[in-house]
N, C-alpha and C positions, 0 to 999 in steps of 0.2 A: 629227554630234555630238549627244551627249545633253545635256540642260539640267537641271541639278539644282534641283530643289524644295524647300525649306525653309520648313518651319511657322512659326509663332508657338512652339510647344514645341522645335522644333527650333533655331532660335536662340538661343533661352533656356540651351539644353544645351551650345551648341557654342562659343558666344560669352562667354567669361567677362569682369568688370570689369576683373580685372588685365591680361588679353592687351589686352583693348580699349584700357586707357589709354595703352600702350605702342605700340600701333599708332597713336593719335592723337598722339602725340608726334612717330614719325615723319612722319606723312603732313602736319602741318602745319608740321613743319620743311623737308619739303619743297616743299611749295606757296610758304613764303616763300622757297626758293632758284629757285623758279620751273620746279620738276620736275612739278609739276603743275597741273592747269588746269580751270577752270569760271568760267563767265559767274555773273550774279547771277540768281538763281531767278526764274522768271517764277510769276505768281499770276494765278488766274482767279476773278472774284467775279462769279457770274453772279445776275442781279437776283431777287429771293425764294427762294436758293437757301439751305438750311440751313447751310452750311459754304464753304469756298473749298478748289480744288484748287492746288498747287504742284509743280513740275514743276522737278527740279533735276539737272542734267547733270553730268557731270566726267569726264575724261579724266586718266590716270595712263601715264607712260612706262615703259620697259622696261630703263632701267640703273640697278638699284637694289641688284645685288650680295647681294641676300639670298636667294634661291632663290623670290623670289615669281613670279607667272606673267608674264609679257610683258605688254605694251602692253594696258591695257584700257581702254573705255568703262563709265560706270557712268548709270544713270538712275534718279531716284528718282521717284516720281510718288506724292504723298501728299496725301488729303482730311484738311483740320484741320475738324473737326466739335465746335465747341464745348458742344452738349448731350448728347455721348456718355458724360462723366463720369455725370450722372445715370440712365443707363441702364445703369449698370457698365460698360463700354466706355472702351476709350482714346479721347481725342481724335484722336490719328494714326493712320489709315486707310489702307494702302495697299501697295505693293511696291516693291521695288528689284530692277531688272534689269541684269546685267552682260554684256556683249559682249567678244568677243576685239578686240584692237586692232589686228590684222592682217586679220583677215575679216570683221569686223562680227557675226559668228553670234552668237546668244544662247547663253551658257554658265551662266547661272542665275538662279533667280528666289528671293526672299525676302520674307518679311513685313517689310511697314517700321513697323509698329508696336513689334516689339521690337529690329528695330536702331535706331530713333530713340532708343529709351527708353536703352537701354544706352550707345550711343555719344556721347547729351547729357550724360548722369553723366559717364561716361569723361572726358569734353572739361573738364567741370568740376573732377573730382576732379584733373586735370592741372593747371589752373589754380591749384587750392587748393595744390598741390604745390610750384608754382614760385611763388607771389606770396604765399601765406600768411605768415604769420611761425611759425617753425619751434616756437615756445611755445604756439600756438594749441590751447586746451583743449574750448572750449564753440562746440556748433554749433546754429545756430538755420535752422529750414526752414520758409518760408511757402508753405502750399500742401500736400496732402494727397493729390494723385490717383500716376500711374503713374510721372510724373517725383519725385515727392519719394520712394517707397519706392526707385527707381533710384540717388537720390542717397546716399542714405544707406547703402544698401550698397558704392557705389561709394567714398564718404567717408571713412568709418571708417578703412579700412587708411592712409589718408593722413596722417593725424595722430593724435596719442594723444586723441583726445575723451574727456573725462570725463564731460559730458552734452550731451544733444539734446535741444532743445525745438521743438516741432512745433504752428503754428497754421493754420487751415484753418476758415471760416465755418461748414461743417458737420461736426459731432461726430462722424459716425457715421463719416465718412473720415478722421477723425482716428483714430480708435478701432481701425479696422481698420490703419491703419499701426502703429500701436504694436504692437497684438497681431500682427506679422509677426515673420518669423523673424531678429531681429538682437539676435546675441549681445554679450556683453561689455560694454555702456553703458547706460547707463538712458536711456529716450526719454520724456519727460512730454510733456502737453497742456498748452500754454499758453493763458490766458484770452483775450489778444488779440495782434495780431501785433507791436505794441509790445513787451507781456510777452514775448515771444519772441525779440526782436531786443536788448533791452537788455542787455548783458554779452556778448554772442556775438563772438566772434573770428573765426569764420566763417559767413556767413549766405547762406541759397539761396532766392530766390524763385521760387517755380515754379507759376505762376499765368496764367490768361489775363486778368487785370485791367484796364479801361479807365482806370483811375485809381489812383494810387498807393497801394501796399498798404507801402510803407518810407518812410520820412522822415529826413531827415539828422542830427536832434535825437535821434534815439533809436542812435546808432553812438558806439560807443567808440573812443576812440586807436588806431592800429593794425590797426583791425577789416578783414576783408578780404570784399568782397561779391561773390556771381557771382548776376547778374541772369538767368533762363533761359527766362521764359516771356514774355508779350506780343510776339510776332514779329510783328508787322504794324505801320504805322505811327499806326494809329488807337489803341491799345493803351499802356500804362506801366503800368510797376511801381515805378518809382522817381520822387522828386521832383526837382525841377531841380538843386534844392541839393545833393542827393548826388551828381549828374554833375557839378556844378562843382567841389566840394571834392575829390573823387577823383583818384587817378591812374590814368587811364582806358586800359584793356587792350579792344581786341577780338579775336575770332575772324576779321572781316574790315573793313576800313574801307567798302569799297563796300557791303557790308551795314550796316553800321552807319549810315549815313551815307543809306540809302534806307528802311530797315525799322525803325529805333529809334526808337519815337514818345518817348521821354524826352529822346533825343539831341537830337533835329531840335527838340522843343521849346526846349531849352537854348539851341540856334543861335538860332533865331528870336527869343528873348526876350534875346539878346543877352548871356546868361550865361555861356557860353562863346565860343571866337573860332572854333569851327568844328576841323577837324579837327588843324589844331596841340593842340588839347587832349589829343588822343590820343598815349598816349607808345610804344604800340605794338601791333602784332597779337602774339598769343600765339605763333605761330610763328617771328616775329621774334626774340624772348625765347630760345625753345628753340633757335634756330639761330645764336644768338651774335651777331644782328645789331644788336640794341637791347636796352635795360637794362629788366630789371625793376623790384619793389619797392626806395624808396631806403633805407630804414630803418625801423626796428621802430614808429615812431609814424605814418607814412603809410597816411593811408586809400587801399584799393585797390579796383578795381571792376573785374570783366570782365564783359564784354557780350557774351553767348553769343546768336548766334543761327543757328546751326546750318549746315552747309556740306555741298556733296555730295561734297567729296573724305574728307569723316569717313564718308559713308554707303558710299563705295567700299572704303575702307579696311577700313571696319567689316564690310562683306560679306566681303571677303577673306579676313579672320581667320575669319568664320563658317563659310565653304567649308570651310577647310582643319581645322577643329575637326569639323567635319560627317563629314569625308572618316574623320579618325579614328576617331570614332565609332561610324561607320555610320548615320548619321542622313540624313536627305530621301529624295527620291524622285528618279529619275534618268525623263524623260521625252523623244518625240520629237516634236518641232514639224512 
């Protein structure tokens, strides 16, 4: 059996944000119903290493009724390298490998940087579609790296945004982001994170900050926050007051309690009671198992940590798109 190899450019061409959003909706609901499985990712932090290595395995059964491939195993092996943005590289580097669920034979190897950027933004767009107010018109992005660009592209079709404000401490990164090809809405540089966030209806934090880049006092009534970065317990983008004040939604409760620094700190400080504070996983809302936003004045928070089932589903969509486009390289192992 040949193995399809998809480069970064192949994945970018084959995996559209719109298709990825729908794939994320389907797989997260499937996970909530117990039709897909994954353990908590394992992370190796070697003493003195420039970054860390994460391993994210997943499995999905074959009873989907959508013409998709039969049962599939997936493994994302990804390095998180905080120094990469200064080199002009994505902080996420690695591969996603798919395996036949019956034989275990590898079927595809895909660039993980592209998969991670597109599927993370797609999940945020999905959370925004489900949880943000229908009349949300102002978008704030804190961060100006690969994820920020992917998020703007994925979010613009979800609500009729009239303005987008971006803040990051590196002005050149903000300038490059603003000069990107985002048609139809003005994107402006904010002087500070506070200036970007105040008055925004939807906020995305996409940083690797170890200290909060967003404060509860900046958030208006009915705002929706997507916290995307800071994916290790030692990092946090939000203050504990935001966690306490918001209706909290997670991609995974297990990931939240093990990996989300601001959530863990809020529990340690007694600001929240723990998992009783979590209203739902996003997949539970999509599957109709738990409620979403209660009203237009509620502050909602989606804490995204990234799931292996998302990588599996995104890879399957990318493979199908690549085959339609004639992209990729078949190799024999």
